[in-house]
N, C-alpha and C positions, 0 to 999 in steps of 0.2 A: 599403766594407768597412773601409777605414782608420779611419773614424770610430768603429767598434766596438772597435778595438784599444785596449788600455790603454797607459799610458805605457811599460810594460815592453816593448811591442811584440809581446806574445803575444795571440792571439785567445782571448777568454774561452770560446768554445764548444770550441775545440781543447783548452784546459786541462781543461774539463769532460769531454771525451771521454777524455783520458788518465787523469784521476782515476778515472772510472768503469771503464775497462778494467783499471786497476791493482787496484781493489777486487774485480773479477770474476776476476782472475788471467789476463787476456787481453792485458796490455800487451806481453808478449813477442811476440805475434802482430802487433802494430802497429809494433814496432821495426824489423822487417826489411821494407823496401819491396817486395822481391821476393815475399815470402810474401803469400798472400791469406787474408782472413778468410772463414769459411764464412758462409752466410746466417744461420744460427742464432747465430753469434758476433756478427755485426753487429747482429742484432735484439736480442740481449741488451744490448749496449752502448747502442744507440739507445733502447730501451725504458726502461732505467734512467736515461738522460739526461733523458728526458721526465718521468719521475717526480720527479727532482730539481728540474727547472725548474718544475713545477707546485707542488711543495712550497714552493719559494722565492717563487713568485708569491703563494701563499696567505699566507705569512708577511708578505710585503710589504704586501698588502692589509690584513692584520690590524693592522699598525702604523699604516697610514693611517686606518683606521676602527676604533678600539678598541672601540666599542660594538656593532659589527656582529657578530652571532652566527652568521649563516648566511642562506640564502635564505628568504624568506617564502613560505609555501605557501597 
């Protein structure tokens, strides 16, 4: 896990979680360790994190293969 951390010492996935929660207005629920997230809130955060990761991956692939338009059918 330490190899995934950046020089700043913060886990990129944890940063993404907080960023996503902030965008959804759920960061106050994460601030208090005694408070629990509902399943729905956790699902919203996780689902939006996955969307962001997929989008970043697609953008990264687009930079690596600029001529690639999409899957061939």
